[in-house]
C-alpha positions as CSV (number, residue, x, y, z in Angstrom):
1,X,77.2,117.0,-35.3
2,X,79.0,116.8,-31.8
3,X,79.0,120.0,-29.8
4,X,81.1,121.0,-26.6
5,X,79.0,122.8,-24.1
6,X,80.0,124.6,-20.6
7,X,77.2,123.6,-18.4
8,X,76.7,125.8,-15.6
9,X,75.2,124.7,-12.1
10,X,71.6,124.4,-11.5
11,X,69.6,127.5,-10.4
12,X,67.9,127.7,-7.0
13,X,65.0,125.1,-6.8
14,X,61.3,126.5,-7.4
15,X,58.7,125.9,-5.3
16,X,56.4,123.3,-7.1
17,X,58.3,119.9,-7.3
18,X,56.8,117.2,-9.2
19,X,59.0,114.1,-9.2
20,X,59.6,111.7,-11.8
21,X,59.2,109.0,-9.7
22,X,55.5,109.4,-10.1
23,X,55.5,108.3,-13.5
24,X,56.0,104.3,-13.4
25,X,56.9,104.4,-17.3
26,X,60.3,106.1,-16.8
27,X,61.3,104.4,-13.5
28,X,63.3,101.2,-13.1
29,X,64.6,99.5,-16.1
30,X,67.9,97.7,-16.7
31,X,70.6,97.7,-19.3
32,X,70.3,96.7,-22.8
33,X,71.3,92.8,-22.0
34,X,69.3,92.7,-18.6
35,X,69.0,89.1,-17.5
36,X,71.9,88.1,-19.3
37,X,73.2,88.2,-23.0
38,X,70.1,87.0,-24.8
39,X,68.7,89.7,-27.0
40,X,65.5,91.4,-26.0
41,X,63.5,92.1,-29.0
42,X,60.1,93.3,-29.3
43,X,58.0,94.2,-32.3
44,X,54.6,96.3,-31.8
45,X,52.0,97.5,-34.3
46,X,49.6,100.2,-33.6
47,X,46.7,101.8,-35.8
48,X,48.4,104.9,-37.2
49,X,51.8,104.9,-39.7
50,X,54.8,106.8,-38.7
51,X,55.4,108.8,-42.0
52,X,58.5,110.8,-40.7
53,X,60.3,111.4,-37.6
54,X,60.1,115.3,-37.2
55,X,57.9,115.9,-34.2
56,X,57.9,119.7,-35.4
57,X,56.3,118.8,-38.9
58,X,52.8,118.7,-40.0
59,X,52.4,115.2,-38.3
60,X,52.9,116.6,-35.1
61,X,50.8,115.7,-32.4
62,X,49.3,112.7,-35.0
63,X,49.1,109.1,-33.2
64,X,51.9,107.9,-35.2
65,X,54.3,110.8,-34.4
66,X,53.8,110.7,-30.8
67,X,54.1,107.0,-30.7
68,X,57.8,107.1,-32.0
69,X,58.2,110.6,-30.8
70,X,58.0,109.7,-27.1
71,X,60.7,107.1,-27.6
72,X,63.3,109.0,-29.3
73,X,63.0,112.7,-27.9
74,X,62.4,114.2,-24.7
75,X,60.0,117.0,-23.4
76,X,59.8,119.2,-20.6
77,X,56.5,117.7,-19.1
78,X,54.7,114.4,-20.1
79,X,51.4,112.8,-18.6
80,X,52.0,109.4,-16.9
81,X,49.3,106.9,-17.3
82,X,46.7,108.3,-15.1
83,X,46.8,111.6,-16.8
84,X,48.7,113.3,-14.2
85,X,51.5,115.8,-15.5
86,X,55.1,114.9,-14.6
87,X,58.6,116.1,-15.5
88,X,60.7,114.6,-18.2
89,X,63.3,117.1,-18.6
90,X,62.1,119.7,-16.3
91,X,62.2,118.6,-12.6
92,X,60.3,121.5,-11.4
93,X,58.3,124.6,-12.6
94,X,56.1,127.5,-11.5
95,X,54.2,130.5,-12.7
96,X,54.7,134.0,-11.6
97,X,52.0,135.9,-9.7
98,X,50.2,136.9,-12.8
99,X,50.3,133.5,-14.3
100,X,51.6,134.8,-17.5
101,X,55.2,133.6,-17.1
102,X,56.1,130.0,-16.3
103,X,59.7,129.1,-15.1
104,X,61.1,125.5,-15.7
105,X,64.2,124.0,-14.3
106,X,66.0,121.5,-16.3
107,X,67.4,118.3,-15.1
108,X,71.2,117.8,-14.6
109,X,73.0,115.2,-16.8
110,X,70.6,115.1,-19.8
111,X,72.5,114.6,-23.0
112,X,71.8,113.9,-26.8
113,X,72.4,110.7,-28.5
114,X,75.4,112.4,-30.3
115,X,77.1,112.8,-26.7
116,X,76.4,116.8,-26.6
117,X,75.0,118.2,-23.4
118,X,71.1,119.2,-23.4
119,X,70.4,122.7,-22.1
120,X,68.3,125.7,-22.0
121,X,69.6,126.7,-25.6
122,X,68.2,123.5,-27.1
123,X,64.8,124.1,-25.6
124,X,64.5,127.7,-26.9
125,X,65.7,127.1,-30.3
126,X,63.3,123.7,-30.6
127,X,60.4,125.8,-29.4
128,X,60.9,128.8,-32.0
129,X,61.4,126.0,-34.6
130,X,58.1,124.2,-33.6
131,X,56.4,127.5,-34.0
132,X,58.1,128.3,-37.3
133,X,57.2,125.1,-39.0
134,X,53.5,125.7,-37.7
135,X,53.2,122.1,-36.2
136,X,49.6,121.4,-35.5
137,X,50.1,121.5,-31.8
138,X,51.8,124.9,-32.2
139,X,48.2,126.3,-32.2
140,X,48.1,126.0,-28.2
141,X,50.8,128.7,-28.1
142,X,49.6,131.8,-29.8
143,X,51.7,134.7,-28.9
144,X,54.1,132.6,-26.5
145,X,57.7,133.6,-26.3
146,X,60.6,131.6,-24.7
147,X,63.9,132.7,-23.1
148,X,66.9,131.1,-21.5
149,X,68.0,133.2,-18.5
150,X,70.8,130.3,-17.8
151,X,71.6,126.8,-19.1
152,X,69.4,125.0,-16.6
153,X,66.3,127.7,-16.8
154,X,63.7,128.2,-19.5
155,X,61.0,130.9,-19.1
156,X,57.8,131.0,-21.4
157,X,55.8,134.4,-21.4
158,X,52.2,134.1,-22.6
159,X,50.2,137.1,-23.7
160,X,47.6,136.3,-20.9
161,X,47.9,133.9,-18.0
162,X,47.9,130.6,-19.0
163,X,47.0,127.9,-16.4
164,X,47.3,125.1,-18.7
165,X,50.9,125.7,-20.1
166,X,52.5,122.6,-18.4
167,X,49.9,120.5,-19.8
168,X,50.2,122.0,-23.2
169,X,53.7,121.6,-23.4
170,X,53.4,117.6,-23.3
171,X,53.1,118.1,-27.2
172,X,56.5,119.7,-27.4
173,X,59.6,117.7,-28.1
174,X,63.2,119.1,-27.7
175,X,65.6,118.7,-30.6
176,X,69.2,119.8,-30.6
177,X,69.6,123.7,-31.1
178,X,71.1,123.5,-34.5
179,X,68.4,121.4,-36.2
180,X,67.3,123.5,-39.3
181,X,63.9,124.7,-39.5
182,X,62.9,122.9,-42.7
183,X,61.2,119.9,-44.0
184,X,63.4,116.8,-43.9
185,X,66.3,118.5,-41.7
186,X,65.8,115.6,-39.1
187,X,66.4,113.1,-41.4
188,X,66.0,109.2,-40.8
189,X,68.3,109.0,-37.9
190,X,67.6,111.9,-35.7
191,X,69.6,113.2,-32.7
192,X,67.5,112.8,-29.7
193,X,67.4,112.3,-26.0
194,X,64.6,109.6,-25.2
195,X,65.2,105.9,-24.2
196,X,65.7,104.9,-27.5
197,X,67.6,105.8,-30.9
198,X,66.7,105.0,-34.5
199,X,68.7,102.1,-36.2
200,X,66.6,102.4,-39.4
201,X,63.6,104.0,-40.7
202,X,61.2,103.1,-43.4
203,X,58.4,105.8,-43.9
204,X,54.9,104.1,-43.4
205,X,56.5,100.9,-42.6
206,X,59.2,100.1,-39.7
207,X,61.2,102.1,-37.3
208,X,63.5,100.0,-35.7
209,X,64.9,101.3,-32.4
210,X,67.9,100.3,-30.2
211,X,68.7,101.5,-26.6
212,X,70.0,105.0,-26.2
213,X,73.1,104.5,-23.7
214,X,73.1,108.2,-22.9
215,X,69.3,108.3,-21.8
216,X,69.3,109.8,-18.5
217,X,66.8,107.4,-17.1
218,X,69.0,104.5,-17.8
219,X,68.7,102.3,-20.8
220,X,65.8,100.2,-21.6
221,X,65.8,96.4,-21.2
222,X,64.9,95.6,-24.8
223,X,67.8,95.2,-27.3
224,X,65.6,96.0,-30.2
225,X,62.0,97.6,-30.4
226,X,60.4,97.6,-33.9
227,X,57.3,99.8,-34.2
228,X,55.5,98.2,-37.6
229,X,53.0,99.6,-39.6
230,X,50.5,96.8,-40.7
231,X,47.6,98.7,-42.1
232,X,45.0,95.9,-42.3
233,X,43.7,95.0,-38.8
234,X,43.1,91.5,-40.1
235,X,46.7,91.3,-41.0
236,X,47.7,93.0,-37.8
237,X,46.0,90.3,-35.7
238,X,47.3,87.4,-37.9
239,X,50.9,88.6,-37.1
240,X,50.1,88.7,-33.4
241,X,48.7,85.2,-33.5
242,X,51.8,83.8,-35.5
243,X,54.2,85.5,-33.4
244,X,55.6,88.0,-35.9
245,X,54.2,90.8,-33.8
246,X,54.0,90.9,-29.9
247,X,52.0,93.7,-29.2
248,X,49.1,95.5,-31.2
249,X,46.2,97.8,-30.2
250,X,43.2,99.3,-31.6
251,X,41.6,96.1,-31.7
252,X,38.1,95.8,-32.8
253,X,35.6,94.6,-30.2
254,X,34.6,91.6,-32.3
255,X,38.0,90.1,-32.0
256,X,38.9,90.7,-28.4
257,X,37.1,87.5,-27.5
258,X,38.5,85.4,-30.2
259,X,42.2,86.6,-29.3
260,X,41.4,85.7,-25.5
261,X,40.4,82.2,-26.5
262,X,43.7,81.4,-27.7
263,X,45.1,81.3,-24.3
264,X,48.4,82.7,-25.1
265,X,47.4,86.3,-25.9
266,X,46.2,88.9,-23.1
267,X,43.7,91.7,-23.6
268,X,42.8,94.8,-22.0
269,X,40.6,97.7,-22.9
270,X,41.5,101.1,-20.9
271,X,39.6,104.3,-20.9
272,X,41.3,107.0,-23.1
273,X,41.2,110.8,-23.2
274,X,39.9,110.3,-26.7
275,X,36.6,110.7,-28.3
276,X,34.9,110.2,-31.7
277,X,33.6,113.4,-33.4
278,X,32.4,114.1,-36.7
279,X,32.6,117.7,-37.6
280,X,30.4,119.5,-40.1
281,X,32.4,122.2,-42.4
282,X,30.6,125.2,-41.2
283,X,32.3,127.2,-43.8
284,X,30.0,125.4,-46.4
285,X,26.9,127.5,-46.9
286,X,24.5,124.5,-46.4
287,X,25.9,124.3,-42.7
288,X,27.0,127.8,-42.0
289,X,25.0,129.5,-39.4
290,X,22.5,126.2,-39.5
291,X,22.8,124.5,-36.2
292,X,19.0,123.4,-36.8
293,X,20.6,121.5,-39.8
294,X,23.6,120.2,-38.3
295,X,21.3,119.0,-35.1
296,X,18.8,117.3,-37.5
297,X,21.9,115.4,-39.1
298,X,22.7,114.2,-35.7
299,X,19.5,113.2,-34.7
300,X,19.0,111.0,-37.7
301,X,21.9,108.6,-36.7
302,X,21.1,105.8,-34.3
303,X,24.5,106.0,-32.6
304,X,23.4,103.9,-29.5
305,X,23.0,101.0,-31.7
306,X,25.9,101.4,-33.6
307,X,28.0,101.4,-30.6
308,X,26.4,98.5,-29.1
309,X,27.0,96.6,-32.4
310,X,30.6,97.6,-33.5
311,X,31.9,99.0,-30.2
312,X,30.5,97.2,-27.1
313,X,33.7,97.0,-25.3
314,X,35.7,100.1,-26.5
315,X,32.8,102.5,-26.8
316,X,30.4,104.3,-24.4
317,X,27.6,106.9,-25.7
318,X,29.2,110.4,-25.2
319,X,27.6,113.5,-23.7
320,X,30.1,116.0,-24.2
321,X,32.8,116.9,-26.9
322,X,35.3,116.0,-24.5
323,X,36.2,112.9,-22.6
324,X,35.4,112.3,-18.7
325,X,38.9,111.8,-17.9
326,X,39.7,115.4,-19.2
327,X,39.9,118.3,-17.0
328,X,37.0,120.7,-18.0
329,X,34.5,117.6,-19.0
330,X,30.8,118.5,-18.0
331,X,28.0,116.5,-19.3
332,X,25.4,117.7,-21.8
333,X,21.9,116.7,-22.4
334,X,22.0,113.7,-25.2
335,X,20.7,114.1,-28.4
336,X,18.0,111.5,-28.9
337,X,17.5,109.3,-32.0
338,X,14.4,110.4,-34.1
339,X,14.8,110.1,-37.7
340,X,11.1,111.6,-38.4
341,X,11.8,114.6,-36.5
342,X,15.2,115.0,-38.2
343,X,13.8,114.8,-41.7
344,X,11.0,117.2,-40.9
345,X,13.6,119.7,-39.2
346,X,15.7,119.4,-42.4
347,X,12.8,120.0,-45.1
348,X,11.6,122.9,-42.8
349,X,15.4,124.3,-43.1
350,X,15.3,124.1,-46.9
351,X,18.1,121.3,-46.9
352,X,19.3,120.0,-50.4
353,X,18.4,116.3,-50.4
354,X,19.5,116.4,-54.0
355,X,23.0,117.1,-53.2
356,X,25.6,114.5,-52.3
357,X,27.9,115.4,-49.0
358,X,31.4,114.3,-48.9
359,X,32.6,112.6,-45.6
360,X,36.0,111.9,-45.3
361,X,37.4,109.2,-42.8
362,X,40.3,106.7,-42.3
363,X,40.2,103.0,-42.9
364,X,40.1,101.7,-39.3
365,X,36.7,103.4,-38.8
366,X,34.8,102.1,-42.1
367,X,32.3,100.0,-40.3
368,X,31.1,103.0,-38.1
369,X,31.2,105.0,-41.1
370,X,29.2,102.8,-43.2
371,X,26.6,102.7,-40.4
372,X,26.0,106.3,-40.3
373,X,25.8,106.3,-44.1
374,X,23.1,104.0,-44.1
375,X,21.0,105.6,-41.4
376,X,21.4,109.0,-43.3
377,X,20.2,107.5,-46.3
378,X,16.8,106.4,-44.6
379,X,15.7,109.7,-44.7
380,X,17.1,110.5,-48.0
381,X,20.6,112.3,-47.1
382,X,23.2,111.2,-49.8
383,X,26.7,110.8,-48.4
384,X,29.7,110.3,-50.6
385,X,32.1,108.4,-47.9
386,X,35.7,108.7,-48.7
387,X,38.4,106.7,-47.1
388,X,41.9,108.4,-47.3
389,X,45.5,107.5,-46.5
390,X,46.7,109.3,-43.2
391,X,48.9,112.0,-45.3
392,X,45.8,112.9,-47.5
393,X,43.3,112.9,-44.7
394,X,45.5,115.4,-42.7
395,X,46.1,117.6,-45.7
396,X,42.5,117.6,-46.6
397,X,41.6,118.2,-43.0
398,X,43.6,121.1,-42.5
399,X,42.6,122.5,-45.8
400,X,38.9,122.3,-45.0
401,X,38.5,120.1,-48.1
402,X,35.4,118.2,-46.9
403,X,31.7,118.5,-46.2
404,X,32.0,116.2,-42.7
405,X,35.2,115.0,-41.2
406,X,35.2,111.8,-39.1
407,X,38.0,111.3,-36.7
408,X,39.1,110.2,-33.2
409,X,40.6,112.9,-31.3
410,X,42.6,112.6,-27.8
411,X,43.4,115.5,-25.6
412,X,47.1,116.0,-24.8
413,X,47.7,117.0,-21.3
414,X,44.3,115.9,-20.3
415,X,43.3,119.7,-20.0
416,X,40.4,121.1,-22.2
417,X,42.4,124.0,-23.4
418,X,44.5,121.5,-25.8
419,X,41.1,120.1,-27.2
420,X,38.3,122.8,-27.0
421,X,40.9,125.8,-26.7
422,X,42.6,124.9,-29.7
423,X,40.0,123.4,-31.9
424,X,36.8,125.7,-31.6
425,X,38.2,129.2,-31.7
426,X,37.2,131.4,-34.7
427,X,41.2,131.7,-35.2
428,X,41.6,128.1,-35.3
429,X,39.8,127.5,-38.6
430,X,39.7,124.0,-38.1
431,X,35.8,123.3,-38.7
432,X,34.5,126.7,-40.1
433,X,32.6,127.6,-36.7
434,X,33.2,130.9,-35.3
435,X,31.4,132.1,-32.2
436,X,32.7,135.3,-30.5
437,X,30.8,134.5,-27.0
438,X,32.7,130.8,-27.3
439,X,36.0,132.5,-27.9
440,X,35.6,134.9,-24.8
441,X,34.8,132.0,-22.7
442,X,37.5,129.8,-23.9
443,X,40.1,132.4,-23.5
444,X,39.2,133.1,-20.1
445,X,39.0,129.4,-19.4
446,X,42.7,129.1,-20.3
447,X,43.9,131.9,-18.2
448,X,42.0,131.8,-15.1
449,X,44.2,130.6,-12.3
450,X,41.1,129.4,-10.3
451,X,40.8,125.5,-11.4
452,X,37.3,125.8,-10.1
453,X,36.5,128.8,-12.2
454,X,38.2,127.1,-15.1
455,X,35.8,124.0,-14.7
456,X,32.8,126.1,-14.8
457,X,34.0,128.2,-17.9
458,X,34.8,125.0,-19.7
459,X,31.3,123.8,-18.9
460,X,29.8,126.7,-20.5
461,X,31.8,126.5,-23.5
462,X,31.1,122.8,-23.9
463,X,27.4,123.3,-23.9
464,X,27.6,125.9,-26.8
465,X,29.6,123.4,-28.8
466,X,27.1,120.6,-28.1
467,X,24.1,122.6,-28.6
468,X,25.2,124.3,-31.4
469,X,26.0,120.7,-33.1
470,X,29.4,122.1,-34.5
471,X,29.8,118.3,-35.0
472,X,28.3,114.9,-34.0
473,X,29.9,113.7,-30.6
474,X,28.7,110.1,-30.5
475,X,31.3,108.1,-28.5
476,X,34.0,108.0,-25.8
477,X,36.7,105.6,-26.7
478,X,38.5,102.9,-24.7
479,X,41.9,101.7,-26.1
480,X,42.1,98.1,-26.6
481,X,45.4,96.1,-26.2
482,X,46.5,92.6,-27.2
483,X,49.8,91.3,-26.4
484,X,51.9,87.8,-26.4
485,X,51.8,86.7,-22.6
486,X,55.6,86.5,-22.8
487,X,55.6,90.4,-23.0
488,X,55.4,92.2,-19.7
489,X,56.5,96.0,-18.3
490,X,54.9,97.9,-21.2
491,X,52.5,100.8,-20.4
492,X,48.8,100.4,-21.5
493,X,48.5,103.9,-22.4
494,X,45.0,105.2,-22.4
495,X,45.8,107.5,-25.7
496,X,47.1,104.3,-27.6
497,X,50.9,105.4,-27.0
498,X,52.3,102.7,-25.0
499,X,55.7,103.0,-23.7
500,X,58.3,100.5,-24.0
501,X,60.9,101.9,-21.7
502,X,60.5,98.9,-19.3
503,X,59.1,96.4,-21.6
504,X,60.6,92.8,-21.3
505,X,60.1,89.5,-23.3
506,X,60.4,86.3,-21.3
507,X,62.4,83.7,-23.1
508,X,64.0,86.1,-25.7
């Protein structure tokens, strides 16, 4: 639906200015036929499927959703490839003296693909919709309200001071204000304001994108970008080698050297803000209030050897629940592999060795999970490893229908508030763990305006999570990319969310 808007002038500039030029993924670029009239078409295939195109849905915050959402929608803020928070729709922002209200100034000239102007009313309506649909990232905004003093200004008011609000907003995408707050309202050809718009969409298969001529940063170079889901990694790599696909990521370590040997394929692994975590469901009586049991299971797995064998290029042993690239990271004392001590501790704790415990995971982690199951079996622990498709995995994850949960988790905005502060509080109910002392630390860390003090508080919180073995935290993750050497200009995003705004394909 096309709307007519009266857009007023920009309000006075706030003090904190973060220029868009700091983000290399949104500068430069050319027209849809840059370099001539030859079509520039690229096919990319990542690790996770795109099930729908609504960034406020239950898929919000998932890797598949974020991959496509950053191409077809805009955000107030976004991380650049170094993790620095820069402006997208917002040109500047600043907190009040108390830190419980943030004011964002919107850029001039931003429009949606239907030609209508994007203003503060769209931001307000989108944020309310985001909360109403209970998108997973909405958990970062408890008690937050939003208002629009004028068409180019948006204010967010928090219950307590929130120093990380600009980082948290990297998970929030803006839609037209009239978008209904119900499932399916976005449809298969949504109205957005990003560099691309949707030409066609088949859930779990292909999203075909074409340039958005209305994009405020200038139309992309590519004339067509296809984001293709190929579930099996072997099939994905074959598609890269035959030229059916131009860019892939999430490449297993044992395939990287083979791809490089082909001579026409480039590879690179970049340090991410992600890590592998294996939660215990602390609502289950056999794990609840039993850190000695959880830690013994952790001690029974030889993660150093597993990483060396399965992820020698893309994994490093972890010493924290969050990665070193994340604000709030603090190293903890590593858990030493000792199966004999682990079995003894489990026996002393009255652990039920006759019971079989369910571990849920997704297909790309099968080798890692198989190694864990094997190590636990050596001390008599029975594991039923259940591979699940993404939609079922997420549904069961949120419903806590699992004993042990294996997943890779990033940190949006590169701030511990969007990881520790979102996932480990009593109110979050994400893993069954509840510790009032931890809640207090996380609340203070999220609101304190002193960055040094925030780091100290997150270090204390991280120690509790680690020492109580809320889960096993074995590995920091690098994101591995492989691409046809004719492709250039795309961003090797650490989070596995490459940007194709400035991508080019030689000889297309």
